[in-house]
N, C-alpha and C positions, 0 to 999 in steps of 0.2 A: 505492499499499500504507498502510494505518493504522499507525501507531507504538507504539499500547497501544486498548484498546477502552472504559476509565472512560467517563462520561460526562461531556459536556466542564464547564469549568470546577472540575473534583473536585481538592482537592488529597491528594499521600500519603496525608498524618493522617487522611481521609475514606474515602478506598479503605481504610485498613488497619485498622477498626474491622472488616470483613466478614474479617476471618483473625486469627483468634483458639486458634490454633493454642497447648497448654502446652506439649506434650509428643512425643516417637515413640513409644512403647509403642504395645504392637499389643493389641489388647483379648481379650481372653480366649477371646469366642462368635467370632473371626476366626482367631486359634491356633487352636479346636476344628475349625470347619470345613474350614482346611486340612488337621490329622492328620485328617480320615474322608476328604477329598479322594485322601491319597495311603493312604491304608488299601484305601480304594473301586480303587483304582488296583492296588495288588498285589493284591488278590480278584479282578478280573477276570484283569489277566496269566494267572496261577495257573491260574483257572474255567475261562477260554473261548479267552486266546490263543496259548498252547501248545499244546493240543489239538487247537487250527484250523491253527497253524503244520504241526503231527506231519501233516498232509493233505497240503500243501503239497510237503514235506522229505524 
């Protein structure tokens, strides 16, 4: 088992040039997609899952 997947002969400083994260803030469009997902999930449950479950119980 190898210890790391870095190219042979690279220093930590050279590897660090690919890590340019400056913040942990989530972009607005990711939040928008997440909100749309939850709205869609609630819509699906109300529109399809609850009426379908009534047939089984």
